[in-house]
C-alpha positions in Angstrom: -22.3 79.2 -110.5 -22.3 78.5 -106.6 -19.8 79.8 -104.3 -18.8 76.3 -103.5 -17.9 74.9 -107.0 -16.1 78.4 -107.5 -14.0 77.7 -104.3 -13.0 74.1 -105.1 -12.0 75.3 -108.6 -9.6 77.7 -107.0 -8.4 75.3 -104.2 -7.9 72.7 -106.7 -5.2 74.8 -108.3 -2.9 75.0 -104.8 -0.1 72.5 -104.8 1.5 70.9 -101.3 3.6 73.9 -100.6 0.4 76.1 -100.9 -1.4 74.2 -98.5 1.5 74.2 -96.1 1.7 78.0 -96.4 -2.2 78.2 -95.9 -1.8 76.0 -92.3 1.3 78.3 -91.2 -0.6 81.4 -91.5 -3.8 79.8 -89.9 -1.4 78.4 -87.3 0.2 82.3 -86.9 -3.1 83.8 -87.0 -3.8 82.0 -83.8 -0.7 83.1 -82.1 -1.6 86.7 -83.4 -4.9 86.6 -81.7 -3.6 84.9 -78.5 -1.3 87.7 -78.1 -4.0 90.6 -78.5 -6.3 88.7 -76.7 -4.5 86.6 -73.8 -7.9 85.8 -72.4 -8.4 83.0 -74.8 -5.2 81.1 -73.3 -7.4 80.8 -69.8 -10.1 78.9 -71.2 -9.9 75.0 -69.7 -8.4 72.2 -71.5 -11.5 70.5 -72.5 -12.9 73.8 -75.0 -10.0 73.4 -76.9 -10.1 69.9 -77.4 -13.9 70.3 -78.2 -13.0 73.1 -80.9 -10.5 70.5 -82.3 -13.3 67.7 -82.3 -15.3 70.0 -83.9 -13.1 71.4 -87.1 -12.1 67.8 -87.6 -15.3 65.7 -88.1 -15.7 66.8 -91.3 -12.6 65.9 -92.7 -12.1 62.8 -90.8 -15.7 61.9 -92.3 -14.4 62.9 -96.0 -11.4 60.7 -95.7 -13.0 57.5 -94.2 -15.9 57.7 -96.8 -16.1 55.4 -99.8 -17.4 58.0 -102.1 -15.2 59.5 -104.6 -13.5 62.3 -103.9 -12.5 65.3 -106.1 -10.0 64.3 -107.9 -11.3 60.7 -108.6 -14.8 62.0 -110.4 
């Protein structure tokens, strides 16, 4: 059993409320990190834009692709 397969089965059990809680937790963790390490907030705007683009590439590519998703297999 691969780690990816195990994680996909676990994530498949989550509903939209659980996913919202995960997103809220990630945002709150980012606020906590900024509070503890204020130098992070002094980064230039392009650094945040580049990080946003990097983490958005894979989800956007999967949304725009024609291959069947996990629920359609």
